[in-house]
N, C-alpha and C positions, 0 to 999 in steps of 0.2 A: 482629880488625881489621874483618871484615865486619859484625860486630854494632855496632861503634863507628860504622862508616859509615852503617848502617842508622839509628842513633839520631840521627846528625847530620842526615840527610835528613828523618827524621820530625820533628825539632825545627824544621828550616827551614820544612817545609810547614805547621807549626802557626802560623807567623807570618802574620798577616793580610796584611801588606804583600806578601809573596811571592804569596799567592793572588790578591790584587787585581792585582798586577803582571801576572800571566799572563793574567787577564781582559782588561785593558786592551791588553795585547799582541795578543791574538786578535782583539779589536775593531778595533784599528788595522789589522790584516792584512787584514780584510775591507774596511775603508774604502779602503785603498790598491790594492785589486784592481779592474781595470777592470770595469765592469758587464757582466755577461752578456748575450748577445743577448736583446732583448725586454724588458729592464729598465733604466730609467734610473738616474742617480745617486741620486735620492731613494729609489728602491726598493732599491737596493744598501745604502744608509745605514740604512734600515729593518731590513734583514736584520743589519747589524752591531749595531744596538740589540738585536735578538732574541739575538745571540751574547751580547752584554753581560748582558742580563737572565737567560739560562740560566745564565751563569757565576756571577753574585752570588747567585742563588737556590740553585744546587746546591753551589757551593764555600763560600758563607757566609763571605766574609772580614768581613762586619759582621752584625749581627743583621737579621732580616727587614724591620722597619720602615724601617731606614736603607737597606737595599738597595732598598726599594720607592721611597723618594724619590730614590735615586741614578738609577733607571731613568728617572724623569720628567725629571730634569735632562739625562740623556744624550740624550734624545729631542730636547730643545732644542739641545744642543751639536752634534748630527749634522745638525740642520736638517730633521728629518722632522716637527717640530711647533714651532709658536710658543709662547710661555708660555701664552697663553689657552687653546690647544687641549690643551697638556699637562696643565693642571690643571683643565680644564672637567669631566672625568669625576667629580671630587670633588663636584660639584654635582647629579649626577643623582638622580632619585627614588629609586632602588634603594638608593643609599648612606645616605639618610635613613631608609628603611625599616630597614636594618641598624642604624643608630644608634639608633632608637627601640627595636629589640628588645634591643640591649645595655643600654640604659638600664632597661628593664623587668627584665632579668636581674639588674642590680645592685640593684633594689628588692627582689627575692626574696631575695638574699643578705643585704641589710641586716636583714631580719626574720627570718633563720634559717629559712626555708621549706625550703631544700635540705637543711640537716642534719636537720631535723625528718623529712622524707621518708626519708632514709637510715636513721635510727634506726628509723623505723617499719617500713621493709622488712625490717630484721633481726629485730625482734619478731615480724612476721607469718610470717617463715620458720621460726619455731620453732628456729632454730639449725641446721637442715639446710643443709649447704653448697651443695648444688645449687640450692635454692630461694633462699638467700641471694644466690648469684651471680646468678640470674636477677632478683631484686629490685633489686640495685644497677644491673644493666644497663638495667632498665626505667626506672629514675629517670634514669640518665645519658643515655639516648636521649631521654626525654621532655623533660628540660631542655635538651638541645642542639638541640632543635627551635626554641627561641626564644632560647637563650643562646649566646655564643660557646663552642664545644665544648671549647677548652682550659680555659677558666675553669671549666666543669662538672667536668672531670676534676680540676682542682686542688681542687675543694671536696670531692670524694668521696675522693680518695686517702688523706687522713688518717683517714677512716673505715675504709678497707681496712687500714691500718697498725694501727689500734686493734684490729681483729678478729684479725689475725694474731699480735699480742702475746700473746693469750690462750693461744696454743699454746706449751707449754714446750720441746718438742723443736725445736731450731734449724733442723734440716733440714727438717722438716714445716712449721714456720712459714714458711720460705723459699719452699716449694713453694706454700703457700697465698697468699702475697703475690703470687707471679708469676701465679697464676690469676686473682686479683681484679683486679690493675691492668691486665692484658691484657683482661679482661671489661669493665672501665669505659672504657678507651681505645677499644676497638673499638666499643662501644654508643655512645659520645659521637660517633664518626664517622658511625655509621649513623643516629643520630637527626638528624643534620645534613642527610642527604639528603631528609628529608621536606618541609622548607620552604624558601622562597627564602632566608630569612635564616640557614639553617643552616649555610652554608659560603661562603667568598668565591668559589668556583668557581660556586656556584648564582647568586650576584648577577651575574657576568660573563656566564653563559649566559642568564640572563633578560633582561639588557640587550639582547643580540643578538637574542633571540626576539621581544621587544617591537617591533623595527624591521621584522620581516617578517610579524607576525600579531598579533591581540589576545592579550595575555598577562598572567596575573596570578596571585594567591596560589593559587586553586583549581586553576588549570591545572598549576601545579608539583606540587601534591599528587596530581593524577591519575596522574602518572608516578612520583614518589618514594615515595608511600605503598604501593602494591602491591609495588614492589621491596623496601622496608623489611619488610613483612609476611612476606615469603618469607625474606629474607637473615638478619633478626634471630634468629628461633628457631633456624635453621640454625647460625649462628655460636655460640650458647650451647650447643648440643648438641656441636658440633665441639669447642669448647674444654674441655668435659668429658671428651671422649675423649682430647685431646691432653694435657692437664694434669688428670689425675683428682684430685679432692680427696684430700688425705693422710689426712684423718680424716672421719668421717661427719657430726659436728655439733660445734657450739660452745655454750658457756653463754651464753645471752642475758640474763642477769640484769643485767649491767653496762649494756647498751644499754637495758633497760627503766627502770633507775634514771636514765640520762642523760634519756631521753624524758620520765619523769615530772618531772625537774628542770626541764625547759623549761617546764613548766606548761601551762595550757590555751591554745588558740589565741587570740592577741592580736586586738584590733581592727584593728591594722595589717596583720597577717598576712592576716586575711579581706578587707580592702579591696584589698590588692595583688593577692591571688589572684582576687578577683572582677573587678578591672580587667583583668587578663591574660585571664580567660575571655571578658569581653565584647569585648575587642580582638581575640582570635582569631575570635570569632563574626562581627564586622564585617569582618575580613579575608577570612573565607569568603563572606559574604553581601553585601558591599558593593556590588559592581557590580549585583547583582540589585535591591538597594534603591534604588540611583541610577535605574534605569529605572522601577521601581514608583512612586517619589516624584517623578520627573521632574526630577531634580537635575542640576546640571552634571556632565558625565562624570568630572571629576577631584575632585569634591567629597569622595567617599569612597575615594580612592586609598589603598592600603596604607601609603604613606609618610606621609600626612596623619593616618591613623587611629592609627599608632604614635606620632607626635609628640604627637597630641591626648591620647592615654593618659598619657603621661609628664607632660604639661603638667597634666592633671587631678590626678595624684598630687602634683605640686608645690604646686598651689593648695590641696590639701587638707593640706598640711603633712606629707605621708607621706614625700617624699623631698626632700632639698636637693641643691644642687650638689656639695657635699662628698661625698655618698653615691654620686654616679655619675660623678664626674670621673676615676676610676681605670678606666674602661672600656678595652678594648683598642683604643687609637687606631690601633695598628699594623695591626690587621685592615682598617681603612678604607684605610689607605695601600697595603696589598696590593691591595685591589680597585681602587684608583685607577691603580696601575701596570699591572694586567692590562688594564683598559679602555683606558688611553692607549696601551699598546703595540699592542693590537688595532686601534685606529683608525689608528695611524701606518702599520701593515701594510697596511690597507685603502687609506688615502689616497695611499700612495706607489705603489700598483700591485704591491706585493710579493706580496699575496695572490693577485691574479689570475694573476701570473706562476707562482707555485708551483703553482696548479690546473691551469694549462695544461701544466705540466711532468709531473704525475702523471696527468692525465686519460687520455692514451692506454693507460696500463697498467691503470687501474682501471674505465675506461668499460664493460667487458664483464664486470667481476667480479659474481658473485651477491651479493645483499644480505646473506646470512649471512656470507659470506667478508669483506665490508667490515666487518660489525658485530663479528665476532670480532676482526679486526685492530685495529679502533678501540678497543674496550674493553680488549684486552690492553695496547696501547701507553699507553693513558690510565692504567691502573692500575699499570704499571711506571714511567712517567715521573713520577708523583706521588711516588715515594719519593725522587727526586733534584731535582724541580722543584716549586715552589709550585703548588698546584692550580689556582689562578686564572690563572697564566701557562699552564698546559696548556690550559685552555679558551680563553684569549685567542689563542693561537697557533692551535689547530685549529678553533675556532669559525668564523671567517670562511672558512676553507678548506672546511669542511662546507657552509656555506650556499651558497658559490659553486658547488661540485662538484654539490650537489643540484640546483642551477638547470640544470645541463647533462644532467641525467638525470631524465626525468619519472617515472620508477618509483621515485624516492627521495623520501622525506619528510625535509626539513632538521630538522623539530622532533624526530622520532624519533631521528635520529642524533646530533643535538646533546645530547639529553638523556641518551642512552646514554653518550656521552663524559663529560658532567658527572657522572653518577651513578657512573661508574667510577672518578672520582678519589677517592671515598670510601674505596676499598679500598687505600690507601697505608699499609701495616701493617708494613713489612720493615725500615726504617731509621729512626733518630732524625731524619734530615732530611726524612722523611715528612711530618710535621706537628708543631705545638706539643705535642700530646699525647704523641706517641712521643718527642720531645725531652725532655719533662718527666720521664717515667718513667726514661728512659736517665740523665739528669743526676742523678737522685736515687739512682741505684745500685740500683734495685729489679729490674732485669732485665739480663741480659748481652746483648750485641749478637748473640751465637749464638742465644740463645733467642728474641730478638725476630725474627730473620731466619727461623728455622725455623717458628715458630708463624705469623708474619705470612705467610709464603709460602703455607702451606697453606690458611689462612683466605682470603686473597686470591684463590687459584685457585678455591676453591669458590664465592665470591662472584661472581666473573666468570661462572662457569658458570651460576649461578642467575640473573644478570641477563640473560644471553643467552637463557635458556629463558623467562623472564618476557616479554621482548621479543617472542619468536617467537609465544607464546601470545596476548598482548594484541594484537599487530598482525594476526595471522590471524583473530581473531574481530571485529576492527574497534573495539576498545576504545581504541586509541591511533591 
């Protein structure tokens, strides 16, 4: 009887309408509650919009892109944004920087650059599985710095499946595939922390930071780069301890044949890679070139450089609209939802009200205590909430709170928050990558939770250590 009841409840919960109905009910409950002292109706409605956003991103009654569009509509329905305000975030420069990088990523995929690199890493490894794992992780991380990281994982997972298929023992083959897919997924996340376009949360954080200080491509790398250089090798080593390779090496003759079958590097591959290299160089040196050449300050903005690079490839006939129209448009919608929600919380006074509420408790807290709490909450929440939403909610709070304490640096705290959203490894809902490997049946929820928890905790500790060292010597 109890088992049938559990099955009934489970089946009911699986229905999107039931989950969505619960979200709407909770949202209406907040709206119908009298505004608390110090907060007007607009602020209360903004908090209701936050409840709705948290609900649709965590319970996922619909896919993430549709959930993002729902958030924007609800902001208008609740009167905390008009139509122009709700959709204006989609026209910000950071969105077009992301779009340009997505187009460049599709250009790489068109010419098979990603597969060539994956096969090359297998050959270079000599078949040793520890080196092979490192090679695939390096490629996943490198590509994810400039490509949408779920797309990177999707390209490399078939390579991992092909490698595991060479192992005749089914048990060992499964152990190997779990090791490889976790390595690829974790590395794709870590690569995303290095650049502004690496993750939706990076874009939201950069938008906030650009409003309080000069902020650009190099500024982000100054924070994300050192953390990556510490956390990435530690993640590789920890994975080898958590999931030891079931065999020492594999035969690389098949990979060598496939690599040979691809032929020599084509002119298209060379031009696309060269264009990407020049684009990255201009992203890094653009502001310095503007000053040196006396150009308009926005002439070489990262967004313009990215769009110009794709335009060049189009003029050269290397990419057509058909090649790039399949980019992850939902990624942009997620950024839009996060930015729009953050703006609504700010405009309505909800952010200031929340800061005033927590300020008495946190005003005397040491910086290290604040940092530990912030990073842990960020890493944990990312497993159930979209990472852009985590930054959209806490970003304005951090900036306002830092303004009340002269000893706090808003940039340092906000960057720690944003970088910690990278460490959502425990649940399928944490990211598109984790959902992808779960939906393919490549790993059980228990394996994902256990491995993800250990790697997340190590990553959080290392992020805090890097923060303390770099702030103490004045590098941040």
